[in-house]
N, C-alpha and C positions, 0 to 999 in steps of 0.2 A: 438645239441647232448645231450640234457639233460637226456635222459633215457639210453644211451649206452656209454660205454668206448671202444675205438678202439685202438688196437695195429696193426699198419701198417707194412707191409714187415717183418713179423715174420720169424725168422730163416735166415734173410738176403735175403729172396726170394721176389722179387718185385711182388706186387699184392696180396700176401697171407696175410690175416688179421684175427686176433682173436678179437671177439666182445663179450663184457660182458654187459648184460643188468643190469640196476639198479633193485635191488630186494628190495621190501618193505615187512617187516615182523613184526608180533606182536604175541601175545599169540594164535591167531587163526591159524597162518600159514604164508604163504608168497604169494606174487603176483609180477609178472613182465610181461612187454610186451616182447614177444619173437620176434616180428617183427613189426616195425613201419616204413613205407615207407618214411615219412618225416625225421625221424632221420637218416635213411640210406642215403638219398639224401644229407642231411646236412654234413654227413661224407664223401661225395664224391662218394657214390655208386649209380649208376643209372642202376639198374638191374630190368628187368621186369620178375618177377617170374611167371611161367605158370603152374607148377605142384608141388604138395607136395607128398612126399613118407614117409612111415614109415615101419620099419622092427623090428622084435623081434628075439632075438638070445640068446642062452645060453652061459655060461662061456666057453671060449676057442675057440668060433667061430671066425674065421678070414675071413672077406669078403674083397676081393680085390686082387690085385690093379686093379681097373676098370676105363675105360674112354670111351667116344664116339669118334669115328674116324672123320667122316665127319660132324657130328652135335655136336660139343663140348658143354658142359654145364658148366655154372657157378653154384655152389652149395653153399647153406647156410645150414650147418649141426649142429645138436645139439642132446643131449641125454635127454629124458624125464623120463627115469627110469634106474637106474643102472649107470654103468661107462664103458667107452671104451677108448682105446688108438687109436686116430685117426691120420691118416697119409695122407699127400698130397705130390706128387712127381712132380716136374716141368718137363713137356715133351715138352716145347717150344724150338724147334730147334733155335739156335742162341742166346738163353738166356744165360747170364753169370752164371746162376744157373741150367742149364739143367742137369737133373739126380739127383739133390739134393732134399732131403726130409726134411719135418718138421713134427714132431710128438707132439701131445698134448693130455692130458687126458681131456675128456669131460664127465661130469657127471650131474646127477640130482641135486647134491649139489653145484657144482661150476658154473653152468649155462653158462659156456663158449660155444661159437659158433665159427665156423671157416668158413670164406668166401673163397671158393676155386675157383679161376678164371678158365676160359676155358683153355683147353689143359694141364690139370694136371691129373695124375692118382690118385685115391683115394681108401682108404681102412681103415678098423678098426679091432681091436681085442677086444673082450668082456672080461672085467676084473672082472665084478660082476657075481653073479649067473644067472642073466637075465638082458638084456639091451633092451630098446626100443629106437630106433634111428630114428630121423626125419630129413628130408631135403627138401629144396625148390630147384627147378631147373628152369633155364631160357629158357630151350628148352624141348620139349617133348622127352620121351624115344623112341629110334628107335632100336628095337630088332636086326635088321640085321646090326647094326653099332657098335657093341660092340668091344672093344679092352681091352687088359689086359697086365700086367707086372707081372712076377713071384715075389711073396711076399718076397722071400729070395734071390733076385738078389744080388750077391756079389759086383757088381759095385755100387749099391745104398747103400747097407749095413745098412738097417734099423735095429735099435736097439730095437726090439720088447721086451716089458717087460717079465720077467720070471713070470709065474703064476703056481699055483698048479693044472694044468689041461693040458691035451694035446691040441694042436691046432687042430681045426676041420675045414677042408676046403672042398669046393665042388671039384668034380673031375676036373672041368674046371680050378679052381684056382690052383690046384696042378700042372697043366701042362701049365701054361701061359708062353710066351716067355720071354727071358731076354731083358733088355732095348736095348742092342747092336744089337739084332735081329729084332727090330722094324724098319719099314720104315715109318717114320712120315713126 
């Protein structure tokens, strides 16, 4: 694990990890390995990623909270431009932390990544003027398998940062069900 530092079970949630790659910098700029399978395996992560995704969003965009129902995905997420407040919610029935969330700022400056295990809902709020968000998935996207949880569910009680812009959500995300309404 020479090139990454791993914080396991962040927020007291088993399986949820924050990964920080080693950044090398000088007067020319910086360099880091954003993913190295060997380092990940040495840290205990044996994930076979099959798809990379990237989105671009403006300040105030809130995407989520999303998950795949029958084809859950492990995700490794990061920001390559700007900053977001990233959230993962434990949807594993029987888990001691079911319904608990963890939030962390991911940015182009802090290089943090979060490894989100299967059966978690995921979302993020853009804090900067623009953010480019990248993530690896260990299963392909199945458009007919989408699930979601309302971003302001009072039982989860996510403490979204206050920003100087209104939240911008898709119509779908404005009307997602509450956690207690899901049949997982």
